[in-house]
PDB file of N, CA, C and O in Angstrom:
ATOM      1  N   UNK A   1     -10.707 -10.159 -20.179  1.00  0.00           N
ATOM      2  CA  UNK A   1     -10.083 -11.088 -19.255  1.00  0.00           C
ATOM      3  C   UNK A   1      -8.662 -10.636 -18.969  1.00  0.00           C
ATOM      4  O   UNK A   1      -8.096  -9.821 -19.697  1.00  0.00           O
ATOM      5  N   UNK A   2      -8.099 -11.172 -17.906  1.00  0.00           N
ATOM      6  CA  UNK A   2      -6.696 -10.879 -17.616  1.00  0.00           C
ATOM      7  C   UNK A   2      -5.961 -12.182 -17.334  1.00  0.00           C
ATOM      8  O   UNK A   2      -6.552 -13.171 -16.901  1.00  0.00           O
ATOM      9  N   UNK A   3      -4.676 -12.159 -17.587  1.00  0.00           N
ATOM     10  CA  UNK A   3      -3.857 -13.340 -17.327  1.00  0.00           C
ATOM     11  C   UNK A   3      -2.449 -12.888 -16.974  1.00  0.00           C
ATOM     12  O   UNK A   3      -1.998 -11.870 -17.499  1.00  0.00           O
ATOM     13  N   UNK A   4      -1.747 -13.584 -16.126  1.00  0.00           N
ATOM     14  CA  UNK A   4      -2.306 -14.618 -15.251  1.00  0.00           C
ATOM     15  C   UNK A   4      -3.162 -13.997 -14.154  1.00  0.00           C
ATOM     16  O   UNK A   4      -3.084 -12.796 -13.894  1.00  0.00           O
ATOM     17  N   UNK A   5      -3.958 -14.808 -13.530  1.00  0.00           N
ATOM     18  CA  UNK A   5      -4.789 -14.378 -12.405  1.00  0.00           C
ATOM     19  C   UNK A   5      -4.992 -15.571 -11.498  1.00  0.00           C
ATOM     20  O   UNK A   5      -5.687 -16.507 -11.893  1.00  0.00           O
ATOM     21  N   UNK A   6      -4.426 -15.591 -10.306  1.00  0.00           N
ATOM     22  CA  UNK A   6      -3.648 -14.534  -9.649  1.00  0.00           C
ATOM     23  C   UNK A   6      -2.325 -14.271 -10.359  1.00  0.00           C
ATOM     24  O   UNK A   6      -1.854 -15.076 -11.162  1.00  0.00           O
ATOM     25  N   UNK A   7      -1.730 -13.093 -10.030  1.00  0.00           N
ATOM     26  CA  UNK A   7      -0.515 -12.700 -10.727  1.00  0.00           C
ATOM     27  C   UNK A   7       0.563 -12.171  -9.795  1.00  0.00           C
ATOM     28  O   UNK A   7       0.288 -11.735  -8.677  1.00  0.00           O
ATOM     29  N   UNK A   8       1.787 -12.220 -10.279  1.00  0.00           N
ATOM     30  CA  UNK A   8       2.953 -11.630  -9.644  1.00  0.00           C
ATOM     31  C   UNK A   8       4.080 -11.737 -10.654  1.00  0.00           C
ATOM     32  O   UNK A   8       4.394 -12.868 -11.025  1.00  0.00           O
ATOM     33  N   UNK A   9       4.693 -10.730 -11.119  1.00  0.00           N
ATOM     34  CA  UNK A   9       4.561  -9.324 -10.726  1.00  0.00           C
ATOM     35  C   UNK A   9       3.642  -8.505 -11.622  1.00  0.00           C
ATOM     36  O   UNK A   9       3.324  -7.366 -11.280  1.00  0.00           O
ATOM     37  N   UNK A  10       3.194  -9.054 -12.779  1.00  0.00           N
ATOM     38  CA  UNK A  10       2.339  -8.249 -13.659  1.00  0.00           C
ATOM     39  C   UNK A  10       1.249  -9.106 -14.286  1.00  0.00           C
ATOM     40  O   UNK A  10       1.337 -10.333 -14.320  1.00  0.00           O
ATOM     41  N   UNK A  11       0.218  -8.425 -14.783  1.00  0.00           N
ATOM     42  CA  UNK A  11      -0.885  -9.094 -15.446  1.00  0.00           C
ATOM     43  C   UNK A  11      -1.282  -8.307 -16.690  1.00  0.00           C
ATOM     44  O   UNK A  11      -1.167  -7.082 -16.725  1.00  0.00           O
ATOM     45  N   UNK A  12      -1.745  -9.014 -17.698  1.00  0.00           N
ATOM     46  CA  UNK A  12      -2.190  -8.402 -18.942  1.00  0.00           C
ATOM     47  C   UNK A  12      -3.710  -8.426 -18.991  1.00  0.00           C
ATOM     48  O   UNK A  12      -4.327  -9.475 -18.805  1.00  0.00           O
ATOM     49  N   UNK A  13      -4.304  -7.283 -19.238  1.00  0.00           N
ATOM     50  CA  UNK A  13      -5.756  -7.148 -19.339  1.00  0.00           C
ATOM     51  C   UNK A  13      -6.101  -6.978 -20.814  1.00  0.00           C
ATOM     52  O   UNK A  13      -5.709  -5.996 -21.444  1.00  0.00           O
ATOM     53  N   UNK A  14      -6.838  -7.945 -21.358  1.00  0.00           N
ATOM     54  CA  UNK A  14      -7.230  -7.913 -22.769  1.00  0.00           C
ATOM     55  C   UNK A  14      -8.717  -7.635 -22.899  1.00  0.00           C
ATOM     56  O   UNK A  14      -9.522  -8.084 -22.083  1.00  0.00           O
ATOM     57  N   UNK A  15      -9.068  -6.893 -23.934  1.00  0.00           N
ATOM     58  CA  UNK A  15     -10.472  -6.594 -24.207  1.00  0.00           C
ATOM     59  C   UNK A  15     -10.612  -6.191 -25.669  1.00  0.00           C
ATOM     60  O   UNK A  15      -9.643  -5.796 -26.318  1.00  0.00           O
ATOM     61  N   UNK A  16     -11.825  -6.297 -26.167  1.00  0.00           N
ATOM     62  CA  UNK A  16     -12.117  -5.916 -27.555  1.00  0.00           C
ATOM     63  C   UNK A  16     -13.083  -4.755 -27.583  1.00  0.00           C
ATOM     64  O   UNK A  16     -13.985  -4.654 -26.751  1.00  0.00           O
ATOM     65  N   UNK A  17     -12.886  -3.887 -28.543  1.00  0.00           N
ATOM     66  CA  UNK A  17     -13.777  -2.749 -28.743  1.00  0.00           C
ATOM     67  C   UNK A  17     -14.450  -2.872 -30.107  1.00  0.00           C
ATOM     68  O   UNK A  17     -13.794  -3.223 -31.087  1.00  0.00           O
ATOM     69  N   UNK A  18     -15.754  -2.588 -30.182  1.00  0.00           N
ATOM     70  CA  UNK A  18     -16.464  -2.696 -31.457  1.00  0.00           C
ATOM     71  C   UNK A  18     -16.082  -1.605 -32.456  1.00  0.00           C
ATOM     72  O   UNK A  18     -16.248  -1.769 -33.664  1.00  0.00           O
ATOM     73  N   UNK A  19     -15.563  -0.481 -31.929  1.00  0.00           N
ATOM     74  CA  UNK A  19     -15.147   0.630 -32.783  1.00  0.00           C
ATOM     75  C   UNK A  19     -14.117   1.466 -32.026  1.00  0.00           C
ATOM     76  O   UNK A  19     -13.973   1.324 -30.812  1.00  0.00           O
ATOM     77  N   UNK A  20     -13.416   2.318 -32.725  1.00  0.00           N
ATOM     78  CA  UNK A  20     -12.470   3.231 -32.074  1.00  0.00           C
ATOM     79  C   UNK A  20     -13.247   4.144 -31.140  1.00  0.00           C
ATOM     80  O   UNK A  20     -14.259   4.725 -31.533  1.00  0.00           O
ATOM     81  N   UNK A  21     -12.771   4.275 -29.890  1.00  0.00           N
ATOM     82  CA  UNK A  21     -13.479   5.119 -28.934  1.00  0.00           C
ATOM     83  C   UNK A  21     -12.619   5.438 -27.720  1.00  0.00           C
ATOM     84  O   UNK A  21     -11.605   4.791 -27.458  1.00  0.00           O
ATOM     85  N   UNK A  22     -13.068   6.479 -26.971  1.00  0.00           N
ATOM     86  CA  UNK A  22     -12.410   6.835 -25.724  1.00  0.00           C
ATOM     87  C   UNK A  22     -12.566   5.675 -24.749  1.00  0.00           C
ATOM     88  O   UNK A  22     -13.658   5.129 -24.587  1.00  0.00           O
ATOM     89  N   UNK A  23     -11.465   5.306 -24.102  1.00  0.00           N
ATOM     90  CA  UNK A  23     -11.471   4.175 -23.191  1.00  0.00           C
ATOM     91  C   UNK A  23     -10.603   4.479 -21.982  1.00  0.00           C
ATOM     92  O   UNK A  23      -9.490   4.988 -22.114  1.00  0.00           O
ATOM     93  N   UNK A  24     -11.126   4.160 -20.798  1.00  0.00           N
ATOM     94  CA  UNK A  24     -10.354   4.280 -19.564  1.00  0.00           C
ATOM     95  C   UNK A  24     -10.212   2.891 -18.961  1.00  0.00           C
ATOM     96  O   UNK A  24     -11.180   2.134 -18.886  1.00  0.00           O
ATOM     97  N   UNK A  25      -8.995   2.562 -18.531  1.00  0.00           N
ATOM     98  CA  UNK A  25      -8.756   1.316 -17.803  1.00  0.00           C
ATOM     99  C   UNK A  25      -8.079   1.709 -16.497  1.00  0.00           C
ATOM    100  O   UNK A  25      -6.979   2.262 -16.502  1.00  0.00           O
ATOM    101  N   UNK A  26      -8.749   1.419 -15.369  1.00  0.00           N
ATOM    102  CA  UNK A  26      -8.245   1.788 -14.054  1.00  0.00           C
ATOM    103  C   UNK A  26      -8.234   0.583 -13.127  1.00  0.00           C
ATOM    104  O   UNK A  26      -9.033  -0.341 -13.277  1.00  0.00           O
ATOM    105  N   UNK A  27      -7.313   0.608 -12.163  1.00  0.00           N
ATOM    106  CA  UNK A  27      -7.234  -0.402 -11.115  1.00  0.00           C
ATOM    107  C   UNK A  27      -7.734   0.237  -9.821  1.00  0.00           C
ATOM    108  O   UNK A  27      -7.385   1.373  -9.501  1.00  0.00           O
ATOM    109  N   UNK A  28      -8.564  -0.517  -9.075  1.00  0.00           N
ATOM    110  CA  UNK A  28      -9.096  -0.056  -7.795  1.00  0.00           C
ATOM    111  C   UNK A  28      -8.822  -1.098  -6.721  1.00  0.00           C
ATOM    112  O   UNK A  28      -8.742  -2.293  -7.009  1.00  0.00           O
ATOM    113  N   UNK A  29      -8.680  -0.638  -5.476  1.00  0.00           N
ATOM    114  CA  UNK A  29      -8.537  -1.574  -4.366  1.00  0.00           C
ATOM    115  C   UNK A  29      -9.923  -1.959  -3.840  1.00  0.00           C
ATOM    116  O   UNK A  29     -10.936  -1.504  -4.370  1.00  0.00           O
ATOM    117  N   UNK A  30      -9.966  -2.787  -2.812  1.00  0.00           N
ATOM    118  CA  UNK A  30     -11.241  -3.271  -2.265  1.00  0.00           C
ATOM    119  C   UNK A  30     -12.095  -2.154  -1.659  1.00  0.00           C
ATOM    120  O   UNK A  30     -13.309  -2.308  -1.522  1.00  0.00           O
ATOM    121  N   UNK A  31     -11.470  -1.038  -1.299  1.00  0.00           N
ATOM    122  CA  UNK A  31     -12.204   0.099  -0.741  1.00  0.00           C
ATOM    123  C   UNK A  31     -12.779   0.995  -1.826  1.00  0.00           C
ATOM    124  O   UNK A  31     -13.477   1.966  -1.531  1.00  0.00           O
ATOM    125  N   UNK A  32     -12.484   0.669  -3.087  1.00  0.00           N
ATOM    126  CA  UNK A  32     -12.969   1.483  -4.192  1.00  0.00           C
ATOM    127  C   UNK A  32     -12.073   2.662  -4.524  1.00  0.00           C
ATOM    128  O   UNK A  32     -12.450   3.526  -5.316  1.00  0.00           O
ATOM    129  N   UNK A  33     -10.881   2.705  -3.923  1.00  0.00           N
ATOM    130  CA  UNK A  33      -9.941   3.788  -4.186  1.00  0.00           C
ATOM    131  C   UNK A  33      -9.127   3.472  -5.439  1.00  0.00           C
ATOM    132  O   UNK A  33      -8.681   2.342  -5.635  1.00  0.00           O
ATOM    133  N   UNK A  34      -8.941   4.484  -6.277  1.00  0.00           N
ATOM    134  CA  UNK A  34      -8.164   4.282  -7.494  1.00  0.00           C
ATOM    135  C   UNK A  34      -6.700   4.047  -7.126  1.00  0.00           C
ATOM    136  O   UNK A  34      -6.103   4.827  -6.384  1.00  0.00           O
ATOM    137  N   UNK A  35      -6.137   2.974  -7.650  1.00  0.00           N
ATOM    138  CA  UNK A  35      -4.738   2.628  -7.428  1.00  0.00           C
ATOM    139  C   UNK A  35      -3.884   3.114  -8.590  1.00  0.00           C
ATOM    140  O   UNK A  35      -2.816   3.691  -8.385  1.00  0.00           O
ATOM    141  N   UNK A  36      -4.360   2.875  -9.822  1.00  0.00           N
ATOM    142  CA  UNK A  36      -3.574   3.241 -11.002  1.00  0.00           C
ATOM    143  C   UNK A  36      -4.466   3.384 -12.224  1.00  0.00           C
ATOM    144  O   UNK A  36      -5.361   2.572 -12.456  1.00  0.00           O
ATOM    145  N   UNK A  37      -4.208   4.428 -13.002  1.00  0.00           N
ATOM    146  CA  UNK A  37      -4.843   4.620 -14.305  1.00  0.00           C
ATOM    147  C   UNK A  37      -3.910   3.986 -15.328  1.00  0.00           C
ATOM    148  O   UNK A  37      -2.763   4.408 -15.474  1.00  0.00           O
ATOM    149  N   UNK A  38      -4.401   2.971 -16.036  1.00  0.00           N
ATOM    150  CA  UNK A  38      -3.573   2.282 -17.021  1.00  0.00           C
ATOM    151  C   UNK A  38      -3.728   2.864 -18.417  1.00  0.00           C
ATOM    152  O   UNK A  38      -2.789   2.849 -19.212  1.00  0.00           O
ATOM    153  N   UNK A  39      -4.910   3.371 -18.708  1.00  0.00           N
ATOM    154  CA  UNK A  39      -5.145   3.969 -20.029  1.00  0.00           C
ATOM    155  C   UNK A  39      -6.264   4.989 -19.924  1.00  0.00           C
ATOM    156  O   UNK A  39      -7.280   4.758 -19.269  1.00  0.00           O
ATOM    157  N   UNK A  40      -6.058   6.123 -20.583  1.00  0.00           N
ATOM    158  CA  UNK A  40      -7.117   7.122 -20.721  1.00  0.00           C
ATOM    159  C   UNK A  40      -6.898   7.782 -22.064  1.00  0.00           C
ATOM    160  O   UNK A  40      -6.003   8.611 -22.231  1.00  0.00           O
ATOM    161  N   UNK A  41      -7.726   7.402 -23.013  1.00  0.00           N
ATOM    162  CA  UNK A  41      -7.582   7.951 -24.346  1.00  0.00           C
ATOM    163  C   UNK A  41      -8.304   7.100 -25.367  1.00  0.00           C
ATOM    164  O   UNK A  41      -9.015   6.157 -25.020  1.00  0.00           O
ATOM    165  N   UNK A  42      -8.117   7.440 -26.618  1.00  0.00           N
ATOM    166  CA  UNK A  42      -8.786   6.744 -27.709  1.00  0.00           C
ATOM    167  C   UNK A  42      -7.998   5.483 -28.067  1.00  0.00           C
ATOM    168  O   UNK A  42      -6.783   5.532 -28.264  1.00  0.00           O
ATOM    169  N   UNK A  43      -8.705   4.357 -28.148  1.00  0.00           N
ATOM    170  CA  UNK A  43      -8.114   3.089 -28.568  1.00  0.00           C
ATOM    171  C   UNK A  43      -8.805   2.624 -29.848  1.00  0.00           C
ATOM    172  O   UNK A  43      -9.966   2.959 -30.081  1.00  0.00           O
ATOM    173  N   UNK A  44      -8.106   1.862 -30.669  1.00  0.00           N
ATOM    174  CA  UNK A  44      -8.688   1.392 -31.929  1.00  0.00           C
ATOM    175  C   UNK A  44      -9.701   0.277 -31.725  1.00  0.00           C
ATOM    176  O   UNK A  44      -9.741  -0.347 -30.665  1.00  0.00           O
ATOM    177  N   UNK A  45     -10.510   0.030 -32.730  1.00  0.00           N
ATOM    178  CA  UNK A  45     -11.445  -1.093 -32.667  1.00  0.00           C
ATOM    179  C   UNK A  45     -10.653  -2.395 -32.683  1.00  0.00           C
ATOM    180  O   UNK A  45      -9.498  -2.433 -33.107  1.00  0.00           O
ATOM    181  N   UNK A  46     -11.292  -3.450 -32.217  1.00  0.00           N
ATOM    182  CA  UNK A  46     -10.635  -4.748 -32.178  1.00  0.00           C
ATOM    183  C   UNK A  46     -10.004  -5.025 -30.834  1.00  0.00           C
ATOM    184  O   UNK A  46     -10.366  -4.437 -29.815  1.00  0.00           O
ATOM    185  N   UNK A  47      -9.055  -5.933 -30.860  1.00  0.00           N
ATOM    186  CA  UNK A  47      -8.425  -6.418 -29.629  1.00  0.00           C
ATOM    187  C   UNK A  47      -7.389  -5.419 -29.109  1.00  0.00           C
ATOM    188  O   UNK A  47      -6.556  -4.919 -29.865  1.00  0.00           O
ATOM    189  N   UNK A  48      -7.457  -5.137 -27.801  1.00  0.00           N
ATOM    190  CA  UNK A  48      -6.533  -4.240 -27.122  1.00  0.00           C
ATOM    191  C   UNK A  48      -6.034  -4.911 -25.855  1.00  0.00           C
ATOM    192  O   UNK A  48      -6.676  -5.823 -25.336  1.00  0.00           O
ATOM    193  N   UNK A  49      -4.896  -4.464 -25.360  1.00  0.00           N
ATOM    194  CA  UNK A  49      -4.342  -5.010 -24.118  1.00  0.00           C
ATOM    195  C   UNK A  49      -3.558  -3.933 -23.384  1.00  0.00           C
ATOM    196  O   UNK A  49      -2.885  -3.105 -23.999  1.00  0.00           O
ATOM    197  N   UNK A  50      -3.656  -3.957 -22.054  1.00  0.00           N
ATOM    198  CA  UNK A  50      -2.844  -3.100 -21.195  1.00  0.00           C
ATOM    199  C   UNK A  50      -2.227  -3.995 -20.130  1.00  0.00           C
ATOM    200  O   UNK A  50      -2.771  -5.050 -19.804  1.00  0.00           O
ATOM    201  N   UNK A  51      -1.096  -3.574 -19.594  1.00  0.00           N
ATOM    202  CA  UNK A  51      -0.394  -4.361 -18.576  1.00  0.00           C
ATOM    203  C   UNK A  51      -0.352  -3.570 -17.277  1.00  0.00           C
ATOM    204  O   UNK A  51      -0.012  -2.387 -17.264  1.00  0.00           O
ATOM    205  N   UNK A  52      -0.705  -4.247 -16.179  1.00  0.00           N
ATOM    206  CA  UNK A  52      -0.533  -3.645 -14.854  1.00  0.00           C
ATOM    207  C   UNK A  52       0.651  -4.330 -14.200  1.00  0.00           C
ATOM    208  O   UNK A  52       0.684  -5.555 -14.077  1.00  0.00           O
ATOM    209  N   UNK A  53       1.618  -3.536 -13.782  1.00  0.00           N
ATOM    210  CA  UNK A  53       2.832  -4.064 -13.168  1.00  0.00           C
ATOM    211  C   UNK A  53       2.725  -4.203 -11.651  1.00  0.00           C
ATOM    212  O   UNK A  53       3.730  -4.447 -10.982  1.00  0.00           O
ATOM    213  N   UNK A  54       1.530  -4.053 -11.104  1.00  0.00           N
ATOM    214  CA  UNK A  54       1.322  -4.209  -9.663  1.00  0.00           C
ATOM    215  C   UNK A  54       1.715  -2.992  -8.855  1.00  0.00           C
ATOM    216  O   UNK A  54       1.772  -3.054  -7.627  1.00  0.00           O
ATOM    217  N   UNK A  55       1.990  -1.873  -9.534  1.00  0.00           N
ATOM    218  CA  UNK A  55       2.404  -0.653  -8.834  1.00  0.00           C
ATOM    219  C   UNK A  55       1.295   0.383  -8.857  1.00  0.00           C
ATOM    220  O   UNK A  55       0.433   0.383  -9.736  1.00  0.00           O
ATOM    221  N   UNK A  56       1.341   1.281  -7.854  1.00  0.00           N
ATOM    222  CA  UNK A  56       0.349   2.355  -7.802  1.00  0.00           C
ATOM    223  C   UNK A  56       0.841   3.558  -8.611  1.00  0.00           C
ATOM    224  O   UNK A  56       1.877   3.481  -9.271  1.00  0.00           O
ATOM    225  N   UNK A  57       0.104   4.659  -8.560  1.00  0.00           N
ATOM    226  CA  UNK A  57       0.453   5.861  -9.329  1.00  0.00           C
ATOM    227  C   UNK A  57       1.809   6.443  -8.933  1.00  0.00           C
ATOM    228  O   UNK A  57       2.461   7.104  -9.742  1.00  0.00           O
ATOM    229  N   UNK A  58       2.238   6.197  -7.678  1.00  0.00           N
ATOM    230  CA  UNK A  58       3.516   6.720  -7.195  1.00  0.00           C
ATOM    231  C   UNK A  58       4.684   5.789  -7.482  1.00  0.00           C
ATOM    232  O   UNK A  58       5.830   6.110  -7.166  1.00  0.00           O
ATOM    233  N   UNK A  59       4.398   4.630  -8.084  1.00  0.00           N
ATOM    234  CA  UNK A  59       5.452   3.677  -8.398  1.00  0.00           C
ATOM    235  C   UNK A  59       5.746   2.691  -7.291  1.00  0.00           C
ATOM    236  O   UNK A  59       6.673   1.889  -7.399  1.00  0.00           O
ATOM    237  N   UNK A  60       4.955   2.743  -6.217  1.00  0.00           N
ATOM    238  CA  UNK A  60       5.131   1.790  -5.111  1.00  0.00           C
ATOM    239  C   UNK A  60       4.446   0.472  -5.443  1.00  0.00           C
ATOM    240  O   UNK A  60       3.384   0.459  -6.065  1.00  0.00           O
ATOM    241  N   UNK A  61       5.048  -0.627  -5.031  1.00  0.00           N
ATOM    242  CA  UNK A  61       4.458  -1.947  -5.257  1.00  0.00           C
ATOM    243  C   UNK A  61       3.245  -2.100  -4.355  1.00  0.00           C
ATOM    244  O   UNK A  61       3.324  -1.851  -3.152  1.00  0.00           O
ATOM    245  N   UNK A  62       2.132  -2.507  -4.928  1.00  0.00           N
ATOM    246  CA  UNK A  62       0.886  -2.682  -4.183  1.00  0.00           C
ATOM    247  C   UNK A  62       0.953  -3.930  -3.320  1.00  0.00           C
ATOM    248  O   UNK A  62       1.684  -4.873  -3.625  1.00  0.00           O
ATOM    249  N   UNK A  63       0.189  -3.925  -2.250  1.00  0.00           N
ATOM    250  CA  UNK A  63       0.130  -5.067  -1.333  1.00  0.00           C
ATOM    251  C   UNK A  63      -0.607  -6.235  -1.975  1.00  0.00           C
ATOM    252  O   UNK A  63      -1.423  -6.045  -2.877  1.00  0.00           O
ATOM    253  N   UNK A  64      -0.316  -7.434  -1.509  1.00  0.00           N
ATOM    254  CA  UNK A  64      -1.063  -8.607  -1.959  1.00  0.00           C
ATOM    255  C   UNK A  64      -2.532  -8.407  -1.627  1.00  0.00           C
ATOM    256  O   UNK A  64      -2.870  -7.788  -0.619  1.00  0.00           O
ATOM    257  N   UNK A  65      -3.399  -8.931  -2.474  1.00  0.00           N
ATOM    258  CA  UNK A  65      -4.827  -8.826  -2.190  1.00  0.00           C
ATOM    259  C   UNK A  65      -5.670  -8.806  -3.443  1.00  0.00           C
ATOM    260  O   UNK A  65      -5.194  -9.038  -4.554  1.00  0.00           O
ATOM    261  N   UNK A  66      -6.945  -8.519  -3.224  1.00  0.00           N
ATOM    262  CA  UNK A  66      -7.932  -8.455  -4.293  1.00  0.00           C
ATOM    263  C   UNK A  66      -8.008  -7.024  -4.815  1.00  0.00           C
ATOM    264  O   UNK A  66      -8.071  -6.069  -4.041  1.00  0.00           O
ATOM    265  N   UNK A  67      -8.000  -6.893  -6.125  1.00  0.00           N
ATOM    266  CA  UNK A  67      -8.152  -5.608  -6.795  1.00  0.00           C
ATOM    267  C   UNK A  67      -9.216  -5.764  -7.879  1.00  0.00           C
ATOM    268  O   UNK A  67      -9.627  -6.877  -8.209  1.00  0.00           O
ATOM    269  N   UNK A  68      -9.643  -4.654  -8.414  1.00  0.00           N
ATOM    270  CA  UNK A  68     -10.624  -4.661  -9.492  1.00  0.00           C
ATOM    271  C   UNK A  68     -10.113  -3.787 -10.618  1.00  0.00           C
ATOM    272  O   UNK A  68      -9.518  -2.736 -10.379  1.00  0.00           O
ATOM    273  N   UNK A  69     -10.345  -4.221 -11.841  1.00  0.00           N
ATOM    274  CA  UNK A  69     -10.064  -3.333 -12.969  1.00  0.00           C
ATOM    275  C   UNK A  69     -11.378  -2.959 -13.611  1.00  0.00           C
ATOM    276  O   UNK A  69     -12.297  -3.771 -13.725  1.00  0.00           O
ATOM    277  N   UNK A  70     -11.445  -1.692 -14.032  1.00  0.00           N
ATOM    278  CA  UNK A  70     -12.649  -1.169 -14.688  1.00  0.00           C
ATOM    279  C   UNK A  70     -12.276  -0.699 -16.072  1.00  0.00           C
ATOM    280  O   UNK A  70     -11.367   0.112 -16.246  1.00  0.00           O
ATOM    281  N   UNK A  71     -12.987  -1.215 -17.053  1.00  0.00           N
ATOM    282  CA  UNK A  71     -12.844  -0.752 -18.429  1.00  0.00           C
ATOM    283  C   UNK A  71     -14.090   0.053 -18.736  1.00  0.00           C
ATOM    284  O   UNK A  71     -15.197  -0.486 -18.758  1.00  0.00           O
ATOM    285  N   UNK A  72     -13.912   1.345 -18.973  1.00  0.00           N
ATOM    286  CA  UNK A  72     -15.035   2.246 -19.228  1.00  0.00           C
ATOM    287  C   UNK A  72     -14.891   2.835 -20.619  1.00  0.00           C
ATOM    288  O   UNK A  72     -13.872   3.444 -20.946  1.00  0.00           O
ATOM    289  N   UNK A  73     -15.923   2.648 -21.435  1.00  0.00           N
ATOM    290  CA  UNK A  73     -15.950   3.226 -22.777  1.00  0.00           C
ATOM    291  C   UNK A  73     -17.125   4.185 -22.867  1.00  0.00           C
ATOM    292  O   UNK A  73     -17.836   4.401 -21.885  1.00  0.00           O
ATOM    293  N   UNK A  74     -17.326   4.756 -24.043  1.00  0.00           N
ATOM    294  CA  UNK A  74     -18.457   5.657 -24.257  1.00  0.00           C
ATOM    295  C   UNK A  74     -19.784   4.915 -24.130  1.00  0.00           C
ATOM    296  O   UNK A  74     -20.809   5.519 -23.812  1.00  0.00           O
ATOM    297  N   UNK A  75     -19.763   3.598 -24.381  1.00  0.00           N
ATOM    298  CA  UNK A  75     -20.994   2.810 -24.415  1.00  0.00           C
ATOM    299  C   UNK A  75     -21.277   1.993 -23.163  1.00  0.00           C
ATOM    300  O   UNK A  75     -22.437   1.807 -22.794  1.00  0.00           O
ATOM    301  N   UNK A  76     -20.222   1.501 -22.502  1.00  0.00           N
ATOM    302  CA  UNK A  76     -20.443   0.619 -21.357  1.00  0.00           C
ATOM    303  C   UNK A  76     -19.269   0.604 -20.421  1.00  0.00           C
ATOM    304  O   UNK A  76     -18.232   1.223 -20.659  1.00  0.00           O
ATOM    305  N   UNK A  77     -19.472  -0.134 -19.336  1.00  0.00           N
ATOM    306  CA  UNK A  77     -18.457  -0.244 -18.297  1.00  0.00           C
ATOM    307  C   UNK A  77     -18.421  -1.690 -17.828  1.00  0.00           C
ATOM    308  O   UNK A  77     -19.465  -2.313 -17.631  1.00  0.00           O
ATOM    309  N   UNK A  78     -17.207  -2.226 -17.646  1.00  0.00           N
ATOM    310  CA  UNK A  78     -17.038  -3.598 -17.182  1.00  0.00           C
ATOM    311  C   UNK A  78     -16.079  -3.575 -15.996  1.00  0.00           C
ATOM    312  O   UNK A  78     -15.051  -2.898 -16.039  1.00  0.00           O
ATOM    313  N   UNK A  79     -16.414  -4.314 -14.937  1.00  0.00           N
ATOM    314  CA  UNK A  79     -15.551  -4.419 -13.761  1.00  0.00           C
ATOM    315  C   UNK A  79     -15.276  -5.895 -13.511  1.00  0.00           C
ATOM    316  O   UNK A  79     -16.194  -6.714 -13.489  1.00  0.00           O
ATOM    317  N   UNK A  80     -13.998  -6.225 -13.323  1.00  0.00           N
ATOM    318  CA  UNK A  80     -13.585  -7.607 -13.057  1.00  0.00           C
ATOM    319  C   UNK A  80     -12.604  -7.633 -11.895  1.00  0.00           C
ATOM    320  O   UNK A  80     -11.906  -6.655 -11.626  1.00  0.00           O
ATOM    321  N   UNK A  81     -12.565  -8.782 -11.206  1.00  0.00           N
ATOM    322  CA  UNK A  81     -11.708  -8.960 -10.050  1.00  0.00           C
ATOM    323  C   UNK A  81     -10.388  -9.594 -10.463  1.00  0.00           C
ATOM    324  O   UNK A  81     -10.353 -10.488 -11.309  1.00  0.00           O
ATOM    325  N   UNK A  82      -9.285  -9.114  -9.847  1.00  0.00           N
ATOM    326  CA  UNK A  82      -7.972  -9.721 -10.046  1.00  0.00           C
ATOM    327  C   UNK A  82      -7.293  -9.862  -8.683  1.00  0.00           C
ATOM    328  O   UNK A  82      -7.625  -9.145  -7.740  1.00  0.00           O
ATOM    329  N   UNK A  83      -6.350 -10.783  -8.589  1.00  0.00           N
ATOM    330  CA  UNK A  83      -5.670 -11.038  -7.324  1.00  0.00           C
ATOM    331  C   UNK A  83      -4.161 -10.912  -7.496  1.00  0.00           C
ATOM    332  O   UNK A  83      -3.566 -11.550  -8.364  1.00  0.00           O
ATOM    333  N   UNK A  84      -3.552 -10.081  -6.655  1.00  0.00           N
ATOM    334  CA  UNK A  84      -2.101  -9.908  -6.621  1.00  0.00           C
ATOM    335  C   UNK A  84      -1.561 -10.741  -5.470  1.00  0.00           C
ATOM    336  O   UNK A  84      -1.975 -10.560  -4.325  1.00  0.00           O
ATOM    337  N   UNK A  85      -0.635 -11.657  -5.763  1.00  0.00           N
ATOM    338  CA  UNK A  85      -0.025 -12.507  -4.749  1.00  0.00           C
ATOM    339  C   UNK A  85       1.475 -12.287  -4.770  1.00  0.00           C
ATOM    340  O   UNK A  85       2.097 -12.271  -5.832  1.00  0.00           O
ATOM    341  N   UNK A  86       2.047 -12.119  -3.594  1.00  0.00           N
ATOM    342  CA  UNK A  86       3.505 -11.950  -3.509  1.00  0.00           C
ATOM    343  C   UNK A  86       4.126 -13.158  -2.874  1.00  0.00           C
ATOM    344  O   UNK A  86       5.345 -13.212  -2.711  1.00  0.00           O
TER     345      UNK A  86
END
């Protein structure tokens, strides 16, 4: 889950892992284009959190709208919707 949602200027994405494993957390726009990679690497088992500051890979503030975050591990993939409001 993430909170707050909708958000401005940042949101925290929380998730739990059953074991230590490679994990990617990415933000995508409605067109499916990658906006920002928040994490790519090994995370520990248990509760984890990453923060999206509403900026893209170049450091520009993203436009208001609907975005999606994808959490991809070795075992599964989860996609959830988030809303950025300015």
